N, C-alpha and C positions, 0 to 999 in steps of 0.2 A: 611452222616450227621456228621459233625465235631462238637463236643460238646464244644470245647475250642477255644478261640481266639489264633492266632499265637503268640508265644513268640518271643522276640528279637533274631534274628539270625536264626530263622526257615526258611526253604526254601531258604537258601542262600548257596553260595559256599565258600569253605575254602580260606584262604589268598593266597594260591598259585594258585588260579583260577581253581582248579580241584575238581571234586566231590569226596566225601568220597568213598574209594575203596569198602568197604563192610559194610552192615548193618546186624546185627545178628538178626534173626527172629526165634522165637520158635513157632511152629505151632502144634495145636491139630487137626490132620486131620481125625477125626472120622466121619465126615459127608461130603456129596457131595459138599457143598458150600466151605468148607475149602480146600478140595482136588483140586477144580478148581482154587482157588486163589494160592495154592501152586505151581501148574504147571505154572501159569503166572509169579510168582516171580522167580522161578528157571530158567526161560528162559530169565531173564533180564540181560544178559551179565555179570554175576558174581557180580552184584551190591549187591545182597542179599545172605547171607549165611544162608540157611534155615536148621533148625533142626526140623525134622518132626516126630511126635509121632502118633501112630495109635489109641490110646485110652486115655481116661482121666486119667486112672491109671498111664500109662507111662508118660503122661504129668506132673503129680504131681512129679514124680521122677526127671524129667529133670529140674524142677524149682530149685531144690537143686544143680544141677550139672553144669548148663550152665548159664552164664551171657548173657543177650540179651538186645537189644534196643526195640524190638517190640514183643508182644505176640499176636498171631492171633488165635482166638478160636471162635467156633460157639456159638451163644447166648444161645441155648438150652443146652449146656454143662456146663454152669456156674450157680452155686448156691452161696449163701452167704458165705459158708465155703470155696469154691474154690477161690472166689474173695478175701477173707481175706488172704488166703495163698499166692496169687499172690502179694498182697500189702506188705506182710511181707517178703517174700523170694526174690522178685524182685522189690524193692521199686522204682527203677529208670526206670523201663520198662513201655512203653506205651501199654496199652491193647486195642486191636481193635476187635470189635465184627463182626461177619458175619452171615447173614441169608438170605433165599430166598426172604423174605418180612419183613416189619417192621410195628408194630402197637404201640399204646400208651403204653401198658404194656412192650413191648420190649425196648422202649426208656427209660422208667422209670427204668427198670432193668439195662440197660447199664450205666445210670448216677449213680445209687446207687453203682454199682460195680466199678466205677471209669474209665470206658472205655472212650477213647478220640475220637473214631470214630466208625461208624457203616457202614460196607460195605454191601450193599443190592442190589438186582436186577442184571441184566446183566451189567457188567463193562468190558471195554476193558483193555488191558495190560497197556496202558499208564496211565489210571486213577488209576488203582490199585497201580502201582509203585509210582505215585505222592503222593497218600494219605498215603501209608505205609512209604514213605520217610519222609513226614511231621511228622508222629508219631515218627519215629526214631530220627529225628533232635530235637524233643522236649525232648526226653530222654537224648540225648547228652548235650543239654543245661542245664538240671537239674544236671547232673554229673559235668559239668564244673563249674556251679555256686557253688555247694557244695565244690569243690576243691578250688575255689577262697576264699570262706568264711573260709575254714580251714587254708589257708595260712595267711589270714588277722588276724584270731584269734591268730595264732602262733606269728605273728609279734607284735600284740598288747600286748601279754603276755611278750614278750622280752623287749618291750619299758617300760612297767610298772615295770619290775624287776630292772631296772637301775635308780637309784635315780637322777642321773645327766644327763639323756638323753642317747643317743647312744654313746658308747665309742669306738666301733670298726668301723672305717670308712669303712673298706672293707665290713662289714656286711651291713652297711647303704647303700652303693652304690649298693650292690647286691639286697637289698630289694626294692629300688626305681626303679631299672631297670626291676623288675618283673612286668608285666602288671597288675597282680592282686593287686599290692600294689601301683599303680601309683598315688592314691589319697593321700597317706601318705608321702608327700614330706618333711614336717618339723616335725621331730619326737621328739616333746617335750611332757611334761606330759599332757598338755591340749589336744594334738592330741590323746593320748592314751585314755583319758576319753571320747572324742567325738567318738572314734572308739567303745568303749564299749557301748555307747548309741546307736550307729548305729546297732551294732550286736544285741542288745536287741530288737530294732525295727524290724529287719529282722525276729527274732524268733517270735515276737508277730504277725507280718503279716502272717507268715507261719501258725501259730496256728489258727488265725482267718479264713484264707482261707480254711484250712482243715475242720474247724467246719461248716462253712456255705455252703460249697459245698455239704454237705449231705442233705441240705434242697431243696426239689423240689416243695414246695408250697410257694406262696408269703407271706401269713400270718405267716407260720412257719419260713420262712427266717427272717422276720422282728423281730419276737419274739426272735429268737436265737441271732441275731445280737445285739439287744438292751440289752439283758441279758449280753452279753459279754462286751459291751461298758460300762454298768453301773458298772461292776467290776472295770474298768479302771478309770472312771470319779468320782466314788462315787455317793451317793444318789442324784438323780435329777429327775425332771419332764422332759418328752421328748415327742415330737410328730414327726412322720414321715409322710411326704406327698409324694405320688407317682404321677409322671407325667402322664397326660392323653393326649387326643387330643386337638388341638387348644390352646396350651400353658396353659391348665388348670391343676389343681392339685386336688387330693382328699386325705383325711386323711386315712392313712393305718394302723397306730397303735398309741396308746397313753400309756405312762407310768406315773403312779400316784405316786409321792413321798409324797407330802403334799398338792396337789391341785387336787381334783377329776375333772373328765372331765366336769361335769355339771357346776361346779363353774367357769370354764374358757372358756366355750363354745363360748361366743362372741369373745374372743381373738383368739381362734383357727380358727374361721371363717375368721377373718380379716387376720390372717397369711396366710390362704389358698388363699383367693381372692386377697389380695394386696401384701403381702410380697413375697410369693413363686415365682411369675413370675419375680419379680425384682431380687431376690437373684439367680435365675437360670442363670442369665446373668453373675454372678461372678464366679471366679474359686478358690477363697480363702475362708478359714474359717473366718467367720465374727463375731465380738462381737458388739452388739447393744450399742451405747453410749447413746441413748435416750430411752432405754427400759422403764424407769419409766413413761415418757410422753406417750409413746405408750400404756402402760397398763392402765394408768389413763383414756385415751380416750375411752377405751373399756368398761368402767363403769361396772366393775365386781362385785361391791358391797363392803361393808365395811369389810367383812370377808377375802378379798384377798388383801394383802399388795401390794403396787405398788413398793416397794423397792426390785426389783427382777433383777437379772442379766441374760441376755439371749445371747445365742450363736447360730448362724445359720451355717449349714454345707451343702453346695450344693454337690451332689454326681454325678459326670460326668463320662461317659464312651464313648470313641470314639467321643468326641466333643458334646455329648448330655447329658443334665441334666435329669437323671431318677428319682431322689428323692431329697428332701430337708428335713434335720433334724433340729429341734429346741430343744435345751436343756436350761432349765431355772430353777433357784432356788434362794433362798434368797441371797441378796447381802452380808449378814453377813457371808455366806459360799461361797465366790466368787470362780470361777474356776481358778485353777492354770494355769500358762503358759504351763506346760507340757501336759495339757488336749488338748490344741489346736494341739500340735504335734501328740498326739495319734489319734485324730479325723482325722487329715490330712492324716496320714498313712493308716488308715483303710477305709476311705470313698470310695476310688477307688475300693477296693476289693468288698465292698458291691455293688457298681454300676455294677461291672463286673458280679457278680452273678445274679443281677436283669436282666442284658442284656441277660444272658444265658437262664433264665426262660422265658423271653419275646420271644426269638427265638423259644423255644420249644412250648409255648402256641400258637404262631402265626402259627405254622405248624398244630396245632390241631384245633384251633378255631380262630375266628376273634375278640373276646372280651377279654379285660383285666379282670383278676379275680375280683370278686365282692369285694367291700370295706369290711374291717374286721368288724365283728359284735362287737359292743361295749357291752360286758358283764359286768354288775356291774360297768359300767363307766370307768373301768381301766384295763380290761382284766385280773383281778386277780393278778396283779403284785405288790400289796402293800407290801407284805412281802419281796420281792426281793429288792425293792427300799428303804425300810425303814432302 
């Protein structure tokens, strides 16, 4: 059971057409299931360099001593403390769980620990090699990505430090021939600023992904995601609709900034029934030019101003719209252009985590989790949004 979508470059061969010579695998072989997998990997024509430890205590010591691409361990050997040690001491390693069988609690434990796969049941050598290889390639991708980002940061700092652009032609030529810097072809001050913004966006996306990957419940996921988004967008009303069957949508969460849910209920229903199916066909973040007219038609009452700006955010993953977000607040406090860039960067991450939860729930039951209960009209988020 692979918990993560494949990353770019996974399950591929290197540029010279040959497979990587060895993957480093650290194994805690304290149980029969990991002993069996160890034997299969060690027989794989030298592809895997296995470091085998007979106990959890020895495994902890090896975490400090050996760098590896994959950590293979029995699910019953992992507790929260050990999982934290793995993430801290081997941040780039992919953890793979093993067990004779798997249940709901085992899947939950694996996802909370950050495992990328769960090997269970009788597997042949080819299946084990393929899945451990995918986990190893994931780790290699992470390391290479961080190295590229480090080189880009170094190049950006060098460009910023020179008031009149790059003065050393040799350095410029060397940097632009580096594959990691191929996008920085014209090194002027605007490029350096753009690069700073891009690096900030990468850091933001990494923070958001780390935060929401800990959520294994749809309602908790939406709450955490919206709390993070409100920090970036500023106080705003927001509604999130989750895709259901037959192109239908249902309200998953609502954030009250200055409009409680009851006061805008007719508008929320129209957004659900009419707007969501149409917006799901779009791939861009949308700003409603006729929001005033739309809100006036909803007849919300004199206490709700029609002078409101509204933004719609379709969240797609693998070509499917899994959710649509609406953010709306007074036009006197209009959304800045940077808000659209932030939403565009984070929406795919949210959709990706929703897709992960859907896959897990589909394995366990055939129904989407129930719609979030509306407690006090606004889920108690007034203080956060205010």
